[in-house]
mmCIF file as gemmi writes it, N, C-alpha and C atoms, coordinates in Angstrom:
data_model
loop_
_atom_site.group_PDB
_atom_site.id
_atom_site.type_symbol
_atom_site.label_atom_id
_atom_site.label_alt_id
_atom_site.label_comp_id
_atom_site.label_asym_id
_atom_site.label_entity_id
_atom_site.label_seq_id
_atom_site.pdbx_PDB_ins_code
_atom_site.Cartn_x
_atom_site.Cartn_y
_atom_site.Cartn_z
_atom_site.occupancy
_atom_site.B_iso_or_equiv
_atom_site.pdbx_formal_charge
_atom_site.auth_seq_id
_atom_site.auth_asym_id
_atom_site.pdbx_PDB_model_num
ATOM 1 N N . MET Axp A 1 ? 22.345 -47.56 61.294 1 0 ? 1 A 1
ATOM 2 C CA . MET Axp A 1 ? 20.463 -47.218 60.432 1 0 ? 1 A 1
ATOM 3 C C . MET Axp A 1 ? 19.399 -48.321 61.467 1 0 ? 1 A 1
ATOM 4 N N . ALA Axp A 2 ? 18.455 -47.611 61.863 1 0 ? 2 A 1
ATOM 5 C CA . ALA Axp A 2 ? 17.13 -48.844 61.942 1 0 ? 2 A 1
ATOM 6 C C . ALA Axp A 2 ? 16.693 -49.391 61.54 1 0 ? 2 A 1
ATOM 7 N N . SER Axp A 3 ? 16.185 -49.884 61.134 1 0 ? 3 A 1
ATOM 8 C CA . SER Axp A 3 ? 15.118 -51.2 60.642 1 0 ? 3 A 1
ATOM 9 C C . SER Axp A 3 ? 14.077 -51.588 61.112 1 0 ? 3 A 1
ATOM 10 N N . MET Axp A 4 ? 13.139 -52.07 60.094 1 0 ? 4 A 1
ATOM 11 C CA . MET Axp A 4 ? 12.035 -51.642 60.809 1 0 ? 4 A 1
ATOM 12 C C . MET Axp A 4 ? 11.35 -52.843 59.902 1 0 ? 4 A 1
ATOM 13 N N . THR Axp A 5 ? 9.973 -53.293 60.235 1 0 ? 5 A 1
ATOM 14 C CA . THR Axp A 5 ? 9.117 -54.414 59.907 1 0 ? 5 A 1
ATOM 15 C C . THR Axp A 5 ? 7.616 -54.144 59.694 1 0 ? 5 A 1
ATOM 16 N N . ILE Axp A 6 ? 7.292 -54.007 58.549 1 0 ? 6 A 1
ATOM 17 C CA . ILE Axp A 6 ? 5.861 -53.577 58.998 1 0 ? 6 A 1
ATOM 18 C C . ILE Axp A 6 ? 4.521 -55.026 58.619 1 0 ? 6 A 1
ATOM 19 N N . HIS Axp A 7 ? 3.565 -54.549 60.013 1 0 ? 7 A 1
ATOM 20 C CA . HIS Axp A 7 ? 3.559 -55.881 59.989 1 0 ? 7 A 1
ATOM 21 C C . HIS Axp A 7 ? 1.726 -55.871 58.879 1 0 ? 7 A 1
ATOM 22 N N . ASN Axp A 8 ? 1.628 -56.753 58.796 1 0 ? 8 A 1
ATOM 23 C CA . ASN Axp A 8 ? -0.318 -57.163 57.955 1 0 ? 8 A 1
ATOM 24 C C . ASN Axp A 8 ? -0.64 -55.824 57.229 1 0 ? 8 A 1
ATOM 25 N N . LEU Axp A 9 ? -0.012 -55.498 56.495 1 0 ? 9 A 1
ATOM 26 C CA . LEU Axp A 9 ? 0.498 -55.08 55.511 1 0 ? 9 A 1
ATOM 27 C C . LEU Axp A 9 ? -1.079 -55.68 54.551 1 0 ? 9 A 1
ATOM 28 N N . ASP Axp A 10 ? -1.776 -54.67 53.503 1 0 ? 10 A 1
ATOM 29 C CA . ASP Axp A 10 ? -2.725 -54.897 52.691 1 0 ? 10 A 1
ATOM 30 C C . ASP Axp A 10 ? -2.251 -55.529 51.894 1 0 ? 10 A 1
ATOM 31 N N . ASP Axp A 11 ? -2.397 -56.332 51.239 1 0 ? 11 A 1
ATOM 32 C CA . ASP Axp A 11 ? -2.085 -56.926 50.014 1 0 ? 11 A 1
ATOM 33 C C . ASP Axp A 11 ? -1.901 -55.531 48.597 1 0 ? 11 A 1
ATOM 34 N N . ALA Axp A 12 ? -3.409 -56.046 48.964 1 0 ? 12 A 1
ATOM 35 C CA . ALA Axp A 12 ? -3.233 -54.122 47.613 1 0 ? 12 A 1
ATOM 36 C C . ALA Axp A 12 ? -2.449 -52.895 47.333 1 0 ? 12 A 1
ATOM 37 N N . ILE Axp A 13 ? -2.421 -52.829 48.676 1 0 ? 13 A 1
ATOM 38 C CA . ILE Axp A 13 ? -1.403 -51.472 49.438 1 0 ? 13 A 1
ATOM 39 C C . ILE Axp A 13 ? 0.225 -52.347 49.115 1 0 ? 13 A 1
ATOM 40 N N . LYS Axp A 14 ? 0.35 -53.331 49.266 1 0 ? 14 A 1
ATOM 41 C CA . LYS Axp A 14 ? 1.937 -53.995 48.212 1 0 ? 14 A 1
ATOM 42 C C . LYS Axp A 14 ? 1.745 -53.988 47.332 1 0 ? 14 A 1
ATOM 43 N N . GLN Axp A 15 ? 0.527 -54.379 46.728 1 0 ? 15 A 1
ATOM 44 C CA . GLN Axp A 15 ? 1.092 -54.237 45.028 1 0 ? 15 A 1
ATOM 45 C C . GLN Axp A 15 ? 1.035 -53.153 44.855 1 0 ? 15 A 1
ATOM 46 N N . ARG Axp A 16 ? 0.433 -52.049 45.045 1 0 ? 16 A 1
ATOM 47 C CA . ARG Axp A 16 ? 0.476 -51.127 44.306 1 0 ? 16 A 1
ATOM 48 C C . ARG Axp A 16 ? 2.343 -49.709 44.802 1 0 ? 16 A 1
ATOM 49 N N . LEU Axp A 17 ? 2.406 -50.556 45.899 1 0 ? 17 A 1
ATOM 50 C CA . LEU Axp A 17 ? 3.547 -49.793 46.157 1 0 ? 17 A 1
ATOM 51 C C . LEU Axp A 17 ? 4.921 -50.693 45.119 1 0 ? 17 A 1
ATOM 52 N N . ARG Axp A 18 ? 5.149 -52.031 44.847 1 0 ? 18 A 1
ATOM 53 C CA . ARG Axp A 18 ? 5.388 -52.702 44.287 1 0 ? 18 A 1
ATOM 54 C C . ARG Axp A 18 ? 5.714 -51.846 42.755 1 0 ? 18 A 1
ATOM 55 N N . ILE Axp A 19 ? 4.51 -51.677 42.505 1 0 ? 19 A 1
ATOM 56 C CA . ILE Axp A 19 ? 4.299 -50.611 41.115 1 0 ? 19 A 1
ATOM 57 C C . ILE Axp A 19 ? 4.75 -49.716 40.571 1 0 ? 19 A 1
ATOM 58 N N . GLN Axp A 20 ? 4.35 -48.717 41.811 1 0 ? 20 A 1
ATOM 59 C CA . GLN Axp A 20 ? 5.319 -47.216 41.98 1 0 ? 20 A 1
ATOM 60 C C . GLN Axp A 20 ? 6.795 -47.081 41.802 1 0 ? 20 A 1
ATOM 61 N N . ALA Axp A 21 ? 7.224 -48.413 42.749 1 0 ? 21 A 1
ATOM 62 C CA . ALA Axp A 21 ? 8.608 -48.181 43.013 1 0 ? 21 A 1
ATOM 63 C C . ALA Axp A 21 ? 8.882 -48.786 41.396 1 0 ? 21 A 1
ATOM 64 N N . ALA Axp A 22 ? 8.425 -49.484 40.62 1 0 ? 22 A 1
ATOM 65 C CA . ALA Axp A 22 ? 9.058 -50.474 39.558 1 0 ? 22 A 1
ATOM 66 C C . ALA Axp A 22 ? 9.148 -48.676 38.583 1 0 ? 22 A 1
ATOM 67 N N . LYS Axp A 23 ? 7.835 -48.182 38.77 1 0 ? 23 A 1
ATOM 68 C CA . LYS Axp A 23 ? 7.993 -47.277 37.775 1 0 ? 23 A 1
ATOM 69 C C . LYS Axp A 23 ? 8.86 -46.013 38.116 1 0 ? 23 A 1
ATOM 70 N N . HIS Axp A 24 ? 9.97 -46.383 39.152 1 0 ? 24 A 1
ATOM 71 C CA . HIS Axp A 24 ? 10.049 -44.941 39.857 1 0 ? 24 A 1
ATOM 72 C C . HIS Axp A 24 ? 12.212 -45.831 39.682 1 0 ? 24 A 1
ATOM 73 N N . GLY Axp A 25 ? 12.072 -46.634 39.494 1 0 ? 25 A 1
ATOM 74 C CA . GLY Axp A 25 ? 13.058 -47.61 39.382 1 0 ? 25 A 1
ATOM 75 C C . GLY Axp A 25 ? 13.85 -48.068 40.669 1 0 ? 25 A 1
ATOM 76 N N . HIS Axp A 26 ? 12.915 -48.134 41.519 1 0 ? 26 A 1
ATOM 77 C CA . HIS Axp A 26 ? 13.858 -48.3 42.649 1 0 ? 26 A 1
ATOM 78 C C . HIS Axp A 26 ? 12.97 -49.436 43.459 1 0 ? 26 A 1
ATOM 79 N N . SER Axp A 27 ? 13.484 -49.846 44.131 1 0 ? 27 A 1
ATOM 80 C CA . SER Axp A 27 ? 13.198 -51.285 44.613 1 0 ? 27 A 1
ATOM 81 C C . SER Axp A 27 ? 12.295 -51.256 46.058 1 0 ? 27 A 1
ATOM 82 N N . MET Axp A 28 ? 11.361 -52.062 46.827 1 0 ? 28 A 1
ATOM 83 C CA . MET Axp A 28 ? 10.006 -51.913 47.035 1 0 ? 28 A 1
ATOM 84 C C . MET Axp A 28 ? 11.268 -51.008 48.697 1 0 ? 28 A 1
ATOM 85 N N . GLU Axp A 29 ? 11.842 -51.151 49.091 1 0 ? 29 A 1
ATOM 86 C CA . GLU Axp A 29 ? 12.19 -50.897 50.242 1 0 ? 29 A 1
ATOM 87 C C . GLU Axp A 29 ? 12.399 -48.978 50.35 1 0 ? 29 A 1
ATOM 88 N N . GLU Axp A 30 ? 12.913 -48.737 49.106 1 0 ? 30 A 1
ATOM 89 C CA . GLU Axp A 30 ? 13.782 -47.483 48.506 1 0 ? 30 A 1
ATOM 90 C C . GLU Axp A 30 ? 12.685 -46.756 48.369 1 0 ? 30 A 1
ATOM 91 N N . GLU Axp A 31 ? 11.378 -46.903 48.082 1 0 ? 31 A 1
ATOM 92 C CA . GLU Axp A 31 ? 9.885 -46.698 47.887 1 0 ? 31 A 1
ATOM 93 C C . GLU Axp A 31 ? 9.383 -45.811 48.955 1 0 ? 31 A 1
ATOM 94 N N . ALA Axp A 32 ? 9.721 -47.679 49.874 1 0 ? 32 A 1
ATOM 95 C CA . ALA Axp A 32 ? 8.716 -46.856 50.734 1 0 ? 32 A 1
ATOM 96 C C . ALA Axp A 32 ? 9.711 -45.643 52.242 1 0 ? 32 A 1
ATOM 97 N N . LEU Axp A 33 ? 10.38 -45.669 51.911 1 0 ? 33 A 1
ATOM 98 C CA . LEU Axp A 33 ? 11.874 -45.116 52.976 1 0 ? 33 A 1
ATOM 99 C C . LEU Axp A 33 ? 12.088 -43.578 51.685 1 0 ? 33 A 1
ATOM 100 N N . THR Axp A 34 ? 11.546 -43.345 50.315 1 0 ? 34 A 1
ATOM 101 C CA . THR Axp A 34 ? 11.293 -42.571 49.948 1 0 ? 34 A 1
ATOM 102 C C . THR Axp A 34 ? 9.835 -41.623 50.632 1 0 ? 34 A 1
ATOM 103 N N . ILE Axp A 35 ? 8.483 -42.333 50.761 1 0 ? 35 A 1
ATOM 104 C CA . ILE Axp A 35 ? 7.343 -42.279 50.823 1 0 ? 35 A 1
ATOM 105 C C . ILE Axp A 35 ? 7.232 -41.498 52.066 1 0 ? 35 A 1
ATOM 106 N N . LEU Axp A 36 ? 8.257 -42.312 52.992 1 0 ? 36 A 1
ATOM 107 C CA . LEU Axp A 36 ? 8.373 -41.574 54.435 1 0 ? 36 A 1
ATOM 108 C C . LEU Axp A 36 ? 8.917 -40.29 54.041 1 0 ? 36 A 1
ATOM 109 N N . ARG Axp A 37 ? 10.227 -40.344 53.642 1 0 ? 37 A 1
ATOM 110 C CA . ARG Axp A 37 ? 10.932 -38.943 54.424 1 0 ? 37 A 1
ATOM 111 C C . ARG Axp A 37 ? 9.713 -37.978 53.66 1 0 ? 37 A 1
ATOM 112 N N . THR Axp A 38 ? 9.617 -37.92 52.61 1 0 ? 38 A 1
ATOM 113 C CA . THR Axp A 38 ? 8.965 -36.924 51.595 1 0 ? 38 A 1
ATOM 114 C C . THR Axp A 38 ? 7.21 -36.741 52.503 1 0 ? 38 A 1
ATOM 115 N N . ALA Axp A 39 ? 6.907 -37.422 53.583 1 0 ? 39 A 1
ATOM 116 C CA . ALA Axp A 39 ? 5.625 -37.429 54.275 1 0 ? 39 A 1
ATOM 117 C C . ALA Axp A 39 ? 6.246 -36.334 55.033 1 0 ? 39 A 1
ATOM 118 N N . LEU Axp A 40 ? 7.275 -37.148 56.711 1 0 ? 40 A 1
ATOM 119 C CA . LEU Axp A 40 ? 7.792 -36.078 57.337 1 0 ? 40 A 1
ATOM 120 C C . LEU Axp A 40 ? 8.689 -34.937 57.01 1 0 ? 40 A 1
ATOM 121 N N . THR Axp A 41 ? 9.326 -34.935 55.996 1 0 ? 41 A 1
ATOM 122 C CA . THR Axp A 41 ? 9.633 -33.47 55.62 1 0 ? 41 A 1
ATOM 123 C C . THR Axp A 41 ? 9.188 -32.439 55.294 1 0 ? 41 A 1
ATOM 124 N N . GLU Axp A 42 ? 8.1 -32.394 55.377 1 0 ? 42 A 1
ATOM 125 C CA . GLU Axp A 42 ? 6.916 -31.523 54.878 1 0 ? 42 A 1
ATOM 126 C C . GLU Axp A 42 ? 6.653 -30.391 56.332 1 0 ? 42 A 1
ATOM 127 N N . PRO Axp A 43 ? 6.133 -29.027 55.876 1 0 ? 43 A 1
ATOM 128 C CA . PRO Axp A 43 ? 6.131 -28.571 57.187 1 0 ? 43 A 1
ATOM 129 C C . PRO Axp A 43 ? 4.93 -29.058 58.159 1 0 ? 43 A 1
ATOM 130 N N . ALA Axp A 44 ? 5.21 -28.549 59.298 1 0 ? 44 A 1
ATOM 131 C CA . ALA Axp A 44 ? 4.277 -29.512 60.134 1 0 ? 44 A 1
ATOM 132 C C . ALA Axp A 44 ? 3.193 -28.133 60.192 1 0 ? 44 A 1
ATOM 133 N N . PRO Axp A 45 ? 1.972 -29.051 60.584 1 0 ? 45 A 1
ATOM 134 C CA . PRO Axp A 45 ? 0.253 -27.676 60.351 1 0 ? 45 A 1
ATOM 135 C C . PRO Axp A 45 ? 0.665 -26.523 61.402 1 0 ? 45 A 1
ATOM 136 N N . THR Axp A 46 ? -0.44 -26.166 61.478 1 0 ? 46 A 1
ATOM 137 C CA . THR Axp A 46 ? -0.208 -24.799 61.621 1 0 ? 46 A 1
ATOM 138 C C . THR Axp A 46 ? -1.29 -25.066 63.299 1 0 ? 46 A 1
ATOM 139 N N . THR Axp A 47 ? -0.863 -24.96 64.662 1 0 ? 47 A 1
ATOM 140 C CA . THR Axp A 47 ? -1.369 -25.219 65.773 1 0 ? 47 A 1
ATOM 141 C C . THR Axp A 47 ? -2.092 -24.51 66.171 1 0 ? 47 A 1
ATOM 142 N N . ASN Axp A 48 ? -1.888 -23.181 65.256 1 0 ? 48 A 1
ATOM 143 C CA . ASN Axp A 48 ? -3.465 -22.526 66.339 1 0 ? 48 A 1
ATOM 144 C C . ASN Axp A 48 ? -5.436 -22.631 65.05 1 0 ? 48 A 1
ATOM 145 N N . LEU Axp A 49 ? -5.667 -23.005 65.515 1 0 ? 49 A 1
ATOM 146 C CA . LEU Axp A 49 ? -6.436 -23.754 63.811 1 0 ? 49 A 1
ATOM 147 C C . LEU Axp A 49 ? -7.657 -22.277 64.146 1 0 ? 49 A 1
ATOM 148 N N . ALA Axp A 50 ? -7.853 -21.345 65.016 1 0 ? 50 A 1
ATOM 149 C CA . ALA Axp A 50 ? -8.583 -19.841 64.492 1 0 ? 50 A 1
ATOM 150 C C . ALA Axp A 50 ? -7.532 -19.233 63.312 1 0 ? 50 A 1
ATOM 151 N N . ARG Axp A 51 ? -6.174 -19.231 63.625 1 0 ? 51 A 1
ATOM 152 C CA . ARG Axp A 51 ? -5.365 -18.817 62.869 1 0 ? 51 A 1
ATOM 153 C C . ARG Axp A 51 ? -4.734 -19.003 61.327 1 0 ? 51 A 1
ATOM 154 N N . ALA Axp A 52 ? -5.356 -21.169 60.948 1 0 ? 52 A 1
ATOM 155 C CA . ALA Axp A 52 ? -5.002 -21.632 59.652 1 0 ? 52 A 1
ATOM 156 C C . ALA Axp A 52 ? -6.362 -20.52 58.716 1 0 ? 52 A 1
ATOM 157 N N . ILE Axp A 53 ? -7.481 -20.556 59.862 1 0 ? 53 A 1
ATOM 158 C CA . ILE Axp A 53 ? -8.686 -20.619 59.231 1 0 ? 53 A 1
ATOM 159 C C . ILE Axp A 53 ? -8.587 -19.149 58.89 1 0 ? 53 A 1
ATOM 160 N N . ARG Axp A 54 ? -8.62 -17.921 60.165 1 0 ? 54 A 1
ATOM 161 C CA . ARG Axp A 54 ? -8.799 -16.755 59.392 1 0 ? 54 A 1
ATOM 162 C C . ARG Axp A 54 ? -7.416 -17.054 58.041 1 0 ? 54 A 1
ATOM 163 N N . ALA Axp A 55 ? -6.263 -17.414 58.575 1 0 ? 55 A 1
ATOM 164 C CA . ALA Axp A 55 ? -5.269 -16.963 57.014 1 0 ? 55 A 1
ATOM 165 C C . ALA Axp A 55 ? -5.728 -17.825 55.222 1 0 ? 55 A 1
ATOM 166 N N . ARG Axp A 56 ? -6.65 -18.303 55.834 1 0 ? 56 A 1
ATOM 167 C CA . ARG Axp A 56 ? -7.106 -19.53 54.797 1 0 ? 56 A 1
ATOM 168 C C . ARG Axp A 56 ? -7.989 -18.579 53.894 1 0 ? 56 A 1
ATOM 169 N N . PHE Axp A 57 ? -9.138 -17.729 54.658 1 0 ? 57 A 1
ATOM 170 C CA . PHE Axp A 57 ? -10.441 -17.123 54.072 1 0 ? 57 A 1
ATOM 171 C C . PHE Axp A 57 ? -10.294 -15.822 53.703 1 0 ? 57 A 1
ATOM 172 N N . ALA Axp A 58 ? -8.227 -15.326 54.269 1 0 ? 58 A 1
ATOM 173 C CA . ALA Axp A 58 ? -8.4 -13.43 54.475 1 0 ? 58 A 1
ATOM 174 C C . ALA Axp A 58 ? -8.348 -13.434 52.856 1 0 ? 58 A 1
ATOM 175 N N . PRO Axp A 59 ? -7.582 -13.465 51.829 1 0 ? 59 A 1
ATOM 176 C CA . PRO Axp A 59 ? -7.578 -13.195 50.586 1 0 ? 59 A 1
ATOM 177 C C . PRO Axp A 59 ? -9.067 -13.015 49.815 1 0 ? 59 A 1
ATOM 178 N N . LEU Axp A 60 ? -9.663 -13.402 50.311 1 0 ? 60 A 1
ATOM 179 C CA . LEU Axp A 60 ? -11.457 -14.103 49.787 1 0 ? 60 A 1
ATOM 180 C C . LEU Axp A 60 ? -12.479 -12.61 50.326 1 0 ? 60 A 1
ATOM 181 N N . GLY Axp A 61 ? -11.488 -11.488 51.302 1 0 ? 61 A 1
ATOM 182 C CA . GLY Axp A 61 ? -12.28 -9.833 51.807 1 0 ? 61 A 1
ATOM 183 C C . GLY Axp A 61 ? -12.957 -10.394 53.274 1 0 ? 61 A 1
ATOM 184 N N . GLY Axp A 62 ? -13.429 -10.108 53.663 1 0 ? 62 A 1
ATOM 185 C CA . GLY Axp A 62 ? -13.851 -9.637 54.864 1 0 ? 62 A 1
ATOM 186 C C . GLY Axp A 62 ? -15.472 -9.701 53.846 1 0 ? 62 A 1
ATOM 187 N N . VAL Axp A 63 ? -16.643 -9.704 55.614 1 0 ? 63 A 1
ATOM 188 C CA . VAL Axp A 63 ? -18.029 -9.34 54.938 1 0 ? 63 A 1
ATOM 189 C C . VAL Axp A 63 ? -18.369 -8.379 56.902 1 0 ? 63 A 1
ATOM 190 N N . GLU Axp A 64 ? -19.124 -7.49 56.434 1 0 ? 64 A 1
ATOM 191 C CA . GLU Axp A 64 ? -19.85 -6.806 57.343 1 0 ? 64 A 1
ATOM 192 C C . GLU Axp A 64 ? -21.528 -7.286 57.767 1 0 ? 64 A 1
ATOM 193 N N . LEU Axp A 65 ? -21.569 -8.288 59.319 1 0 ? 65 A 1
ATOM 194 C CA . LEU Axp A 65 ? -22.582 -8.744 59.086 1 0 ? 65 A 1
ATOM 195 C C . LEU Axp A 65 ? -23.29 -7.501 60.602 1 0 ? 65 A 1
ATOM 196 N N . ASP Axp A 66 ? -24.788 -7.149 60.152 1 0 ? 66 A 1
ATOM 197 C CA . ASP Axp A 66 ? -25.624 -6.604 60.526 1 0 ? 66 A 1
ATOM 198 C C . ASP Axp A 66 ? -25.372 -6.933 62.035 1 0 ? 66 A 1
ATOM 199 N N . ILE Axp A 67 ? -25.141 -7.18 63.39 1 0 ? 67 A 1
ATOM 200 C CA . ILE Axp A 67 ? -25.453 -7.784 64.393 1 0 ? 67 A 1
ATOM 201 C C . ILE Axp A 67 ? -27.577 -7.111 64.832 1 0 ? 67 A 1
ATOM 202 N N . PRO Axp A 68 ? -28.187 -7.314 64.873 1 0 ? 68 A 1
ATOM 203 C CA . PRO Axp A 68 ? -29.34 -7.086 65.739 1 0 ? 68 A 1
ATOM 204 C C . PRO Axp A 68 ? -29.131 -6.549 67.207 1 0 ? 68 A 1
ATOM 205 N N . PRO Axp A 69 ? -30.026 -6.241 68.193 1 0 ? 69 A 1
ATOM 206 C CA . PRO Axp A 69 ? -30.01 -5.223 69.636 1 0 ? 69 A 1
ATOM 207 C C . PRO Axp A 69 ? -30.662 -6.93 70.183 1 0 ? 69 A 1
ATOM 208 N N . ARG Axp A 70 ? -29.121 -6.63 70.856 1 0 ? 70 A 1
ATOM 209 C CA . ARG Axp A 70 ? -30.926 -8.24 71.884 1 0 ? 70 A 1
ATOM 210 C C . ARG Axp A 70 ? -31.147 -7.512 72.642 1 0 ? 70 A 1
ATOM 211 N N . GLU Axp A 71 ? -31.896 -8.246 72.98 1 0 ? 71 A 1
ATOM 212 C CA . GLU Axp A 71 ? -33.369 -8.876 74.075 1 0 ? 71 A 1
ATOM 213 C C . GLU Axp A 71 ? -33.673 -8.38 74.697 1 0 ? 71 A 1
ATOM 214 N N . PRO Axp A 72 ? -34.094 -8.042 76.623 1 0 ? 72 A 1
ATOM 215 C CA . PRO Axp A 72 ? -33.593 -8.083 77.627 1 0 ? 72 A 1
ATOM 216 C C . PRO Axp A 72 ? -34.242 -10.022 77.507 1 0 ? 72 A 1
ATOM 217 N N . MET Axp A 73 ? -33.206 -10.147 78.517 1 0 ? 73 A 1
ATOM 218 C CA . MET Axp A 73 ? -33.777 -12.142 79.366 1 0 ? 73 A 1
ATOM 219 C C . MET Axp A 73 ? -35.403 -11.484 79.795 1 0 ? 73 A 1
ATOM 220 N N . ARG Axp A 74 ? -35.938 -13.172 79.559 1 0 ? 74 A 1
ATOM 221 C CA . ARG Axp A 74 ? -37.467 -13.204 79.764 1 0 ? 74 A 1
ATOM 222 C C . ARG Axp A 74 ? -37.048 -13.594 81.539 1 0 ? 74 A 1
ATOM 223 N N . GLU Axp A 75 ? -37.556 -13.671 82.558 1 0 ? 75 A 1
ATOM 224 C CA . GLU Axp A 75 ? -37.424 -13.996 83.943 1 0 ? 75 A 1
ATOM 225 C C . GLU Axp A 75 ? -38.638 -15.823 83.699 1 0 ? 75 A 1
ATOM 226 N N . THR Axp A 76 ? -37.79 -16.379 83.679 1 0 ? 76 A 1
ATOM 227 C CA . THR Axp A 76 ? -38.34 -18.07 84.085 1 0 ? 76 A 1
ATOM 228 C C . THR Axp A 76 ? -38.022 -18.104 85.623 1 0 ? 76 A 1
ATOM 229 N N . SER Axp A 77 ? -38.648 -19.696 86.238 1 0 ? 77 A 1
ATOM 230 C CA . SER Axp A 77 ? -38.411 -20.006 87.073 1 0 ? 77 A 1
ATOM 231 C C . SER Axp A 77 ? -37.786 -20.62 87.592 1 0 ? 77 A 1
ATOM 232 N N . ARG Axp A 78 ? -36.289 -20.753 88.639 1 0 ? 78 A 1
ATOM 233 C CA . ARG Axp A 78 ? -35.68 -21.312 88.59 1 0 ? 78 A 1
ATOM 234 C C . ARG Axp A 78 ? -36.45 -23.474 88.351 1 0 ? 78 A 1
ATOM 235 N N . PHE Axp A 79 ? -38.266 -23.157 89.127 1 0 ? 79 A 1
ATOM 236 C CA . PHE Axp A 79 ? -38.182 -25.041 88.617 1 0 ? 79 A 1
ATOM 237 C C . PHE Axp A 79 ? -38.932 -25.178 87.758 1 0 ? 79 A 1
ATOM 238 N N . GLY Axp A 80 ? -39.027 -24.528 86.283 1 0 ? 80 A 1
ATOM 239 C CA . GLY Axp A 80 ? -39.552 -24.579 85.413 1 0 ? 80 A 1
ATOM 240 C C . GLY Axp A 80 ? -40.985 -23.911 85.289 1 0 ? 80 A 1
């Protein structure tokens, strides 16, 4: 099994990890492993952003928008 060292760990984070580990009856190393396992075993996020947005708002229903007709484009000079 591999080992790893975490450098530059903020003292406040280390203290919170120590407290959380104590609450769960774990060592700090065991608590860190549990956190990593939980974070990395969650389902991967949807890669298609449009599909994810559509799925999020689909239960709310749709809305019909009145789209005004387009007007012809004005001719402009190429040089301003």
